[in-house]
PABA-349831 format. One record per atom (N, C-alpha, C): x, y, z; chain; atom name; residue number from 1. Coordinates in pm, 1 decimal. Example, Ala and Ser with C-alpha at 12.3 -4.5 7.8 and 13.67 -1.06 7.14 Angstrom:
BEGIN
@xx = 1319.0; yy = -569.0; zz = 780.0; c = A; a = N; k = 1
@xx = 1230.0; yy = -450.0; zz = 780.0; c = A; a = CA; k = 1
@xx = 1320.0; yy = -330.0; zz = 780.0; c = A; a = C; k = 1
@xx = 1285.0; yy = -225.0; zz = 708.0; c = A; a = N; k = 2
@xx = 1367.0; yy = -106.0; zz = 714.0; c = A; a = CA; k = 2
@xx = 1290.0; yy = 3.0; zz = 787.0; c = A; a = C; k = 2
***
This chain:
BEGIN
@xx = 80.9; yy = 52.2; zz = -1411.6; c = A; a = N; k = 1
@xx = 106.1; yy = 179.5; zz = -1358.5; c = A; a = CA; k = 1
@xx = 168.3; yy = 157.5; zz = -1210.9; c = A; a = C; k = 1
@xx = 285.8; yy = 244.1; zz = -1177.9; c = A; a = N; k = 2
@xx = 357.8; yy = 231.0; zz = -1051.0; c = A; a = CA; k = 2
@xx = 322.5; yy = 355.2; zz = -993.1; c = A; a = C; k = 2
@xx = 267.2; yy = 330.8; zz = -852.0; c = A; a = N; k = 3
@xx = 249.9; yy = 416.8; zz = -781.6; c = A; a = CA; k = 3
@xx = 356.8; yy = 444.7; zz = -648.4; c = A; a = C; k = 3
@xx = 372.1; yy = 592.8; zz = -642.3; c = A; a = N; k = 4
@xx = 459.4; yy = 640.3; zz = -525.0; c = A; a = CA; k = 4
@xx = 392.2; yy = 595.3; zz = -390.2; c = A; a = C; k = 4
@xx = 263.9; yy = 568.8; zz = -385.4; c = A; a = N; k = 5
@xx = 189.1; yy = 533.1; zz = -276.9; c = A; a = CA; k = 5
@xx = 238.8; yy = 394.3; zz = -204.8; c = A; a = C; k = 5
@xx = 281.0; yy = 305.9; zz = -286.2; c = A; a = N; k = 6
@xx = 330.4; yy = 162.5; zz = -212.8; c = A; a = CA; k = 6
@xx = 470.8; yy = 199.5; zz = -187.6; c = A; a = C; k = 6
@xx = 538.6; yy = 284.7; zz = -239.9; c = A; a = N; k = 7
@xx = 692.3; yy = 307.6; zz = -184.5; c = A; a = CA; k = 7
@xx = 674.4; yy = 398.3; zz = -79.2; c = A; a = C; k = 7
@xx = 607.2; yy = 498.7; zz = -58.4; c = A; a = N; k = 8
@xx = 575.6; yy = 542.4; zz = 43.5; c = A; a = CA; k = 8
@xx = 546.4; yy = 465.5; zz = 186.5; c = A; a = C; k = 8
@xx = 445.8; yy = 378.9; zz = 142.8; c = A; a = N; k = 9
@xx = 416.3; yy = 278.0; zz = 236.9; c = A; a = CA; k = 9
@xx = 499.7; yy = 204.4; zz = 296.3; c = A; a = C; k = 9
@xx = 596.9; yy = 157.6; zz = 242.9; c = A; a = N; k = 10
@xx = 726.9; yy = 86.3; zz = 278.1; c = A; a = CA; k = 10
@xx = 799.0; yy = 163.2; zz = 360.1; c = A; a = C; k = 10
@xx = 816.6; yy = 280.5; zz = 331.1; c = A; a = N; k = 11
@xx = 916.6; yy = 368.5; zz = 384.0; c = A; a = CA; k = 11
@xx = 865.6; yy = 406.2; zz = 530.6; c = A; a = C; k = 11
@xx = 758.2; yy = 423.6; zz = 516.8; c = A; a = N; k = 12
@xx = 678.6; yy = 496.9; zz = 634.1; c = A; a = CA; k = 12
@xx = 665.9; yy = 367.3; zz = 750.3; c = A; a = C; k = 12
@xx = 643.7; yy = 261.2; zz = 707.1; c = A; a = N; k = 13
@xx = 636.5; yy = 111.9; zz = 785.8; c = A; a = CA; k = 13
@xx = 762.0; yy = 88.3; zz = 846.6; c = A; a = C; k = 13
@xx = 881.8; yy = 131.5; zz = 753.7; c = A; a = N; k = 14
@xx = 992.7; yy = 91.4; zz = 814.6; c = A; a = CA; k = 14
@xx = 1047.6; yy = 177.5; zz = 949.9; c = A; a = C; k = 14
@xx = 1001.0; yy = 302.7; zz = 923.8; c = A; a = N; k = 15
@xx = 1041.3; yy = 428.5; zz = 1027.3; c = A; a = CA; k = 15
@xx = 962.4; yy = 439.4; zz = 1139.3; c = A; a = C; k = 15
@xx = 824.8; yy = 396.9; zz = 1083.2; c = A; a = N; k = 16
@xx = 715.7; yy = 423.8; zz = 1219.6; c = A; a = CA; k = 16
@xx = 664.1; yy = 268.9; zz = 1255.4; c = A; a = C; k = 16
@xx = 743.8; yy = 197.3; zz = 1331.5; c = A; a = N; k = 17
@xx = 744.0; yy = 65.2; zz = 1346.5; c = A; a = CA; k = 17
@xx = 612.2; yy = 37.8; zz = 1422.8; c = A; a = C; k = 17
@xx = 556.3; yy = 148.4; zz = 1497.5; c = A; a = N; k = 18
@xx = 452.8; yy = 109.3; zz = 1599.8; c = A; a = CA; k = 18
@xx = 321.4; yy = 143.2; zz = 1537.5; c = A; a = C; k = 18
@xx = 318.6; yy = 187.3; zz = 1409.8; c = A; a = N; k = 19
@xx = 204.9; yy = 224.6; zz = 1324.0; c = A; a = CA; k = 19
@xx = 121.3; yy = 85.8; zz = 1287.6; c = A; a = C; k = 19
@xx = 12.9; yy = 83.9; zz = 1299.4; c = A; a = N; k = 20
@xx = -90.6; yy = -46.3; zz = 1288.7; c = A; a = CA; k = 20
@xx = -68.1; yy = -64.9; zz = 1112.0; c = A; a = C; k = 20
@xx = -14.7; yy = -161.3; zz = 1086.4; c = A; a = N; k = 21
@xx = 9.2; yy = -162.3; zz = 932.9; c = A; a = CA; k = 21
@xx = -101.3; yy = -224.8; zz = 844.3; c = A; a = C; k = 21
@xx = -181.1; yy = -297.5; zz = 921.8; c = A; a = N; k = 22
@xx = -309.0; yy = -362.0; zz = 834.9; c = A; a = CA; k = 22
@xx = -390.1; yy = -248.0; zz = 841.3; c = A; a = C; k = 22
@xx = -420.5; yy = -160.8; zz = 940.3; c = A; a = N; k = 23
@xx = -529.5; yy = -61.3; zz = 940.5; c = A; a = CA; k = 23
@xx = -462.3; yy = 60.7; zz = 842.6; c = A; a = C; k = 23
@xx = -351.4; yy = 65.3; zz = 838.9; c = A; a = N; k = 24
@xx = -269.4; yy = 163.9; zz = 740.9; c = A; a = CA; k = 24
@xx = -289.5; yy = 146.1; zz = 628.0; c = A; a = C; k = 24
@xx = -289.5; yy = 5.9; zz = 570.6; c = A; a = N; k = 25
@xx = -288.5; yy = -56.7; zz = 436.3; c = A; a = CA; k = 25
@xx = -452.8; yy = -33.2; zz = 408.9; c = A; a = C; k = 25
@xx = -549.7; yy = -47.4; zz = 494.7; c = A; a = N; k = 26
@xx = -713.3; yy = -28.2; zz = 453.0; c = A; a = CA; k = 26
@xx = -714.2; yy = 95.3; zz = 394.4; c = A; a = C; k = 26
@xx = -668.2; yy = 205.3; zz = 500.2; c = A; a = N; k = 27
@xx = -691.8; yy = 337.5; zz = 476.8; c = A; a = CA; k = 27
@xx = -620.6; yy = 398.8; zz = 353.6; c = A; a = C; k = 27
@xx = -502.7; yy = 335.0; zz = 333.0; c = A; a = N; k = 28
@xx = -438.7; yy = 373.6; zz = 219.2; c = A; a = CA; k = 28
@xx = -498.4; yy = 309.6; zz = 75.7; c = A; a = C; k = 28
@xx = -569.5; yy = 211.8; zz = 92.9; c = A; a = N; k = 29
@xx = -596.3; yy = 147.8; zz = -13.5; c = A; a = CA; k = 29
@xx = -759.2; yy = 231.7; zz = -71.3; c = A; a = C; k = 29
@xx = -809.2; yy = 251.8; zz = 40.8; c = A; a = N; k = 30
@xx = -946.6; yy = 332.8; zz = 22.6; c = A; a = CA; k = 30
@xx = -915.5; yy = 468.9; zz = -39.6; c = A; a = C; k = 30
@xx = -820.3; yy = 528.2; zz = 0.0; c = A; a = N; k = 31
@xx = -764.5; yy = 679.3; zz = -16.5; c = A; a = CA; k = 31
@xx = -708.1; yy = 669.3; zz = -164.3; c = A; a = C; k = 31
@xx = -637.6; yy = 591.1; zz = -214.6; c = A; a = N; k = 32
@xx = -572.1; yy = 558.1; zz = -331.3; c = A; a = CA; k = 32
@xx = -698.1; yy = 545.1; zz = -437.0; c = A; a = C; k = 32
@xx = -790.6; yy = 450.4; zz = -402.0; c = A; a = N; k = 33
@xx = -874.3; yy = 419.4; zz = -499.0; c = A; a = CA; k = 33
@xx = -987.6; yy = 551.4; zz = -514.5; c = A; a = C; k = 33
@xx = -1019.6; yy = 611.0; zz = -421.8; c = A; a = N; k = 34
@xx = -1093.9; yy = 716.1; zz = -421.7; c = A; a = CA; k = 34
@xx = -1030.8; yy = 841.6; zz = -475.9; c = A; a = C; k = 34
@xx = -896.8; yy = 855.5; zz = -480.7; c = A; a = N; k = 35
@xx = -806.7; yy = 955.0; zz = -557.3; c = A; a = CA; k = 35
@xx = -806.6; yy = 916.9; zz = -703.3; c = A; a = C; k = 35
@xx = -802.8; yy = 799.4; zz = -739.5; c = A; a = N; k = 36
@xx = -788.4; yy = 765.3; zz = -873.3; c = A; a = CA; k = 36
@xx = -922.4; yy = 790.0; zz = -924.8; c = A; a = C; k = 36
@xx = -1043.1; yy = 742.7; zz = -856.2; c = A; a = N; k = 37
@xx = -1187.0; yy = 772.9; zz = -902.6; c = A; a = CA; k = 37
@xx = -1196.2; yy = 915.0; zz = -928.0; c = A; a = C; k = 37
@xx = -1154.4; yy = 990.0; zz = -851.6; c = A; a = N; k = 38
@xx = -1165.0; yy = 1132.0; zz = -859.5; c = A; a = CA; k = 38
@xx = -1082.0; yy = 1201.3; zz = -994.0; c = A; a = C; k = 38
@xx = -975.3; yy = 1156.6; zz = -1005.4; c = A; a = N; k = 39
@xx = -897.1; yy = 1185.6; zz = -1125.5; c = A; a = CA; k = 39
@xx = -969.3; yy = 1148.8; zz = -1254.0; c = A; a = C; k = 39
@xx = -1026.4; yy = 1041.0; zz = -1241.4; c = A; a = N; k = 40
@xx = -1112.7; yy = 974.7; zz = -1373.3; c = A; a = CA; k = 40
@xx = -1224.3; yy = 1070.3; zz = -1389.6; c = A; a = C; k = 40
@xx = -1303.7; yy = 1086.6; zz = -1273.4; c = A; a = N; k = 41
@xx = -1421.3; yy = 1184.0; zz = -1281.3; c = A; a = CA; k = 41
@xx = -1393.8; yy = 1319.3; zz = -1370.3; c = A; a = C; k = 41
@xx = -1256.3; yy = 1373.3; zz = -1321.8; c = A; a = N; k = 42
@xx = -1230.2; yy = 1507.8; zz = -1373.7; c = A; a = CA; k = 42
@xx = -1207.0; yy = 1494.4; zz = -1549.0; c = A; a = C; k = 42
@xx = -1162.5; yy = 1364.0; zz = -1557.1; c = A; a = N; k = 43
@xx = -1140.4; yy = 1354.7; zz = -1698.5; c = A; a = CA; k = 43
@xx = -1244.9; yy = 1290.4; zz = -1771.3; c = A; a = C; k = 43
@xx = -1363.9; yy = 1293.0; zz = -1721.1; c = A; a = N; k = 44
@xx = -1510.5; yy = 1257.6; zz = -1794.9; c = A; a = CA; k = 44
@xx = -1525.3; yy = 1114.0; zz = -1760.0; c = A; a = C; k = 44
@xx = -1494.2; yy = 1034.5; zz = -1692.6; c = A; a = N; k = 45
@xx = -1512.3; yy = 893.0; zz = -1659.8; c = A; a = CA; k = 45
@xx = -1635.4; yy = 891.4; zz = -1556.5; c = A; a = C; k = 45
@xx = -1691.5; yy = 770.4; zz = -1550.7; c = A; a = N; k = 46
@xx = -1790.3; yy = 746.0; zz = -1469.3; c = A; a = CA; k = 46
@xx = -1758.6; yy = 687.9; zz = -1317.6; c = A; a = C; k = 46
@xx = -1832.9; yy = 724.2; zz = -1227.9; c = A; a = N; k = 47
@xx = -1807.4; yy = 709.2; zz = -1091.7; c = A; a = CA; k = 47
@xx = -1791.4; yy = 570.1; zz = -1061.6; c = A; a = C; k = 47
@xx = -1901.8; yy = 497.8; zz = -1127.1; c = A; a = N; k = 48
@xx = -1915.9; yy = 340.0; zz = -1112.0; c = A; a = CA; k = 48
@xx = -1811.9; yy = 272.8; zz = -1169.7; c = A; a = C; k = 48
@xx = -1781.2; yy = 304.9; zz = -1292.3; c = A; a = N; k = 49
@xx = -1675.1; yy = 247.4; zz = -1369.7; c = A; a = CA; k = 49
@xx = -1544.7; yy = 262.4; zz = -1297.1; c = A; a = C; k = 49
@xx = -1512.4; yy = 375.6; zz = -1250.9; c = A; a = N; k = 50
@xx = -1384.4; yy = 416.3; zz = -1156.2; c = A; a = CA; k = 50
@xx = -1380.6; yy = 318.7; zz = -1046.4; c = A; a = C; k = 50
@xx = -1505.1; yy = 310.2; zz = -962.1; c = A; a = N; k = 51
@xx = -1490.3; yy = 202.5; zz = -841.2; c = A; a = CA; k = 51
@xx = -1478.1; yy = 68.4; zz = -878.2; c = A; a = C; k = 51
@xx = -1540.4; yy = 33.4; zz = -976.1; c = A; a = N; k = 52
@xx = -1517.4; yy = -105.4; zz = -1041.9; c = A; a = CA; k = 52
@xx = -1356.9; yy = -117.2; zz = -1080.1; c = A; a = C; k = 52
@xx = -1311.7; yy = -14.5; zz = -1154.2; c = A; a = N; k = 53
@xx = -1186.6; yy = -41.1; zz = -1205.9; c = A; a = CA; k = 53
@xx = -1078.7; yy = -12.6; zz = -1111.9; c = A; a = C; k = 53
@xx = -1082.3; yy = 38.7; zz = -1010.5; c = A; a = N; k = 54
@xx = -987.6; yy = 90.3; zz = -891.0; c = A; a = CA; k = 54
@xx = -1000.8; yy = -7.4; zz = -778.5; c = A; a = C; k = 54
@xx = -1100.2; yy = -77.8; zz = -756.4; c = A; a = N; k = 55
@xx = -1123.4; yy = -118.4; zz = -619.4; c = A; a = CA; k = 55
@xx = -1041.5; yy = -236.3; zz = -603.3; c = A; a = C; k = 55
@xx = -975.9; yy = -312.8; zz = -687.3; c = A; a = N; k = 56
@xx = -882.2; yy = -404.1; zz = -659.7; c = A; a = CA; k = 56
@xx = -763.2; yy = -363.5; zz = -580.0; c = A; a = C; k = 56
@xx = -725.1; yy = -207.1; zz = -588.4; c = A; a = N; k = 57
@xx = -608.0; yy = -168.8; zz = -545.8; c = A; a = CA; k = 57
@xx = -645.8; yy = -175.5; zz = -392.0; c = A; a = C; k = 57
@xx = -747.6; yy = -161.2; zz = -333.0; c = A; a = N; k = 58
@xx = -770.8; yy = -164.9; zz = -191.6; c = A; a = CA; k = 58
@xx = -720.4; yy = -298.3; zz = -116.9; c = A; a = C; k = 58
@xx = -755.6; yy = -416.0; zz = -180.3; c = A; a = N; k = 59
@xx = -713.4; yy = -535.6; zz = -174.3; c = A; a = CA; k = 59
@xx = -573.0; yy = -558.5; zz = -170.9; c = A; a = C; k = 59
@xx = -498.0; yy = -484.4; zz = -260.3; c = A; a = N; k = 60
@xx = -364.8; yy = -482.3; zz = -283.9; c = A; a = CA; k = 60
@xx = -311.2; yy = -431.5; zz = -149.3; c = A; a = C; k = 60
@xx = -336.6; yy = -316.4; zz = -125.1; c = A; a = N; k = 61
@xx = -284.2; yy = -222.9; zz = 17.5; c = A; a = CA; k = 61
@xx = -310.8; yy = -321.0; zz = 128.7; c = A; a = C; k = 61
@xx = -425.8; yy = -364.8; zz = 146.9; c = A; a = N; k = 62
@xx = -444.3; yy = -458.7; zz = 249.8; c = A; a = CA; k = 62
@xx = -355.9; yy = -600.8; zz = 258.3; c = A; a = C; k = 62
@xx = -318.7; yy = -645.5; zz = 166.4; c = A; a = N; k = 63
@xx = -231.1; yy = -761.3; zz = 155.0; c = A; a = CA; k = 63
@xx = -88.4; yy = -701.4; zz = 171.1; c = A; a = C; k = 63
@xx = -64.5; yy = -588.9; zz = 115.9; c = A; a = N; k = 64
@xx = 86.8; yy = -528.8; zz = 157.5; c = A; a = CA; k = 64
@xx = 74.2; yy = -501.5; zz = 312.9; c = A; a = C; k = 64
@xx = -18.1; yy = -423.9; zz = 360.1; c = A; a = N; k = 65
@xx = -11.6; yy = -391.8; zz = 503.8; c = A; a = CA; k = 65
@xx = 3.6; yy = -522.2; zz = 589.9; c = A; a = C; k = 65
@xx = -73.3; yy = -639.8; zz = 553.4; c = A; a = N; k = 66
@xx = -77.0; yy = -749.9; zz = 618.0; c = A; a = CA; k = 66
@xx = 70.9; yy = -831.7; zz = 603.4; c = A; a = C; k = 66
@xx = 136.0; yy = -818.7; zz = 487.5; c = A; a = N; k = 67
@xx = 268.9; yy = -880.9; zz = 482.0; c = A; a = CA; k = 67
@xx = 357.6; yy = -796.7; zz = 556.1; c = A; a = C; k = 67
@xx = 346.9; yy = -657.4; zz = 557.7; c = A; a = N; k = 68
@xx = 459.8; yy = -586.2; zz = 646.3; c = A; a = CA; k = 68
@xx = 432.7; yy = -606.9; zz = 768.3; c = A; a = C; k = 68
@xx = 316.3; yy = -621.0; zz = 824.9; c = A; a = N; k = 69
@xx = 291.1; yy = -671.4; zz = 942.2; c = A; a = CA; k = 69
@xx = 385.2; yy = -776.2; zz = 1017.0; c = A; a = C; k = 69
@xx = 370.4; yy = -901.4; zz = 918.2; c = A; a = N; k = 70
@xx = 425.6; yy = -1023.1; zz = 937.4; c = A; a = CA; k = 70
@xx = 563.6; yy = -1009.6; zz = 914.4; c = A; a = C; k = 70
@xx = 620.7; yy = -927.9; zz = 818.7; c = A; a = N; k = 71
@xx = 780.8; yy = -931.0; zz = 806.1; c = A; a = CA; k = 71
@xx = 826.4; yy = -853.1; zz = 915.1; c = A; a = C; k = 71
@xx = 758.0; yy = -740.1; zz = 989.8; c = A; a = N; k = 72
@xx = 812.8; yy = -692.8; zz = 1121.9; c = A; a = CA; k = 72
@xx = 791.4; yy = -788.1; zz = 1235.9; c = A; a = C; k = 72
@xx = 696.1; yy = -854.6; zz = 1233.1; c = A; a = N; k = 73
@xx = 676.9; yy = -966.3; zz = 1351.7; c = A; a = CA; k = 73
@xx = 799.1; yy = -1070.8; zz = 1356.7; c = A; a = C; k = 73
@xx = 832.9; yy = -1110.3; zz = 1237.9; c = A; a = N; k = 74
@xx = 950.8; yy = -1200.3; zz = 1228.4; c = A; a = CA; k = 74
@xx = 1082.8; yy = -1138.9; zz = 1213.8; c = A; a = C; k = 74
@xx = 1080.7; yy = -1005.5; zz = 1233.5; c = A; a = N; k = 75
@xx = 1224.0; yy = -948.1; zz = 1223.1; c = A; a = CA; k = 75
@xx = 1260.0; yy = -946.1; zz = 1078.9; c = A; a = C; k = 75
@xx = 1193.8; yy = -963.5; zz = 990.9; c = A; a = N; k = 76
@xx = 1235.3; yy = -958.8; zz = 862.3; c = A; a = CA; k = 76
@xx = 1299.0; yy = -837.5; zz = 822.8; c = A; a = C; k = 76
@xx = 1256.0; yy = -721.3; zz = 856.3; c = A; a = N; k = 77
@xx = 1284.4; yy = -574.7; zz = 800.8; c = A; a = CA; k = 77
@xx = 1372.5; yy = -526.0; zz = 891.6; c = A; a = C; k = 77
@xx = 1426.7; yy = -589.5; zz = 994.5; c = A; a = N; k = 78
@xx = 1520.8; yy = -541.3; zz = 1066.5; c = A; a = CA; k = 78
@xx = 1670.2; yy = -532.6; zz = 1009.9; c = A; a = C; k = 78
@xx = 1690.3; yy = -629.6; zz = 904.5; c = A; a = N; k = 79
@xx = 1812.2; yy = -656.3; zz = 837.1; c = A; a = CA; k = 79
@xx = 1799.0; yy = -643.3; zz = 684.3; c = A; a = C; k = 79
@xx = 1825.0; yy = -518.1; zz = 667.9; c = A; a = N; k = 80
@xx = 1783.0; yy = -464.8; zz = 513.0; c = A; a = CA; k = 80
@xx = 1872.8; yy = -540.4; zz = 421.0; c = A; a = C; k = 80
@xx = 1975.8; yy = -621.1; zz = 472.4; c = A; a = N; k = 81
@xx = 2029.3; yy = -722.9; zz = 345.1; c = A; a = CA; k = 81
@xx = 1926.4; yy = -839.7; zz = 332.7; c = A; a = C; k = 81
@xx = 1834.0; yy = -875.8; zz = 412.1; c = A; a = N; k = 82
@xx = 1729.7; yy = -949.1; zz = 382.3; c = A; a = CA; k = 82
@xx = 1628.7; yy = -911.9; zz = 276.5; c = A; a = C; k = 82
@xx = 1605.2; yy = -779.1; zz = 322.4; c = A; a = N; k = 83
@xx = 1494.5; yy = -710.2; zz = 226.9; c = A; a = CA; k = 83
@xx = 1534.6; yy = -701.6; zz = 78.2; c = A; a = C; k = 83
@xx = 1667.2; yy = -656.5; zz = 66.1; c = A; a = N; k = 84
@xx = 1729.3; yy = -635.1; zz = -61.5; c = A; a = CA; k = 84
@xx = 1798.0; yy = -760.2; zz = -109.7; c = A; a = C; k = 84
@xx = 1786.9; yy = -882.9; zz = -50.0; c = A; a = N; k = 85
@xx = 1857.1; yy = -1003.9; zz = -113.2; c = A; a = CA; k = 85
@xx = 1998.6; yy = -982.5; zz = -120.7; c = A; a = C; k = 85
@xx = 2066.9; yy = -913.9; zz = -16.9; c = A; a = N; k = 86
@xx = 2211.3; yy = -884.5; zz = -11.0; c = A; a = CA; k = 86
@xx = 2274.8; yy = -1015.9; zz = 41.2; c = A; a = C; k = 86
@xx = 2390.4; yy = -1061.3; zz = -0.9; c = A; a = N; k = 87
@xx = 2464.3; yy = -1166.8; zz = 88.2; c = A; a = CA; k = 87
@xx = 2532.7; yy = -1108.1; zz = 190.2; c = A; a = C; k = 87
@xx = 2547.4; yy = -1206.5; zz = 303.2; c = A; a = N; k = 88
@xx = 2591.1; yy = -1140.8; zz = 408.7; c = A; a = CA; k = 88
@xx = 2736.6; yy = -1153.8; zz = 413.5; c = A; a = C; k = 88
***
């Protein structure tokens, strides 16, 4: 399943350089997980099963936040050619 959250995370991280990427990753992961659990509950799912099923997304967003933090620290995101693997 593809989420618009991760695409938005990259775009927001690119335009708002001062944003704490790691903290944003943690908050985003928790919010996405809770939103998916809520949708699961609406469709008759169990809260505990929803938490177990969607909790790995929290770690995914944390890893993405750490990765973006490192990419920005080493100026990897300043050159969009590097980001999209374009030849110079």
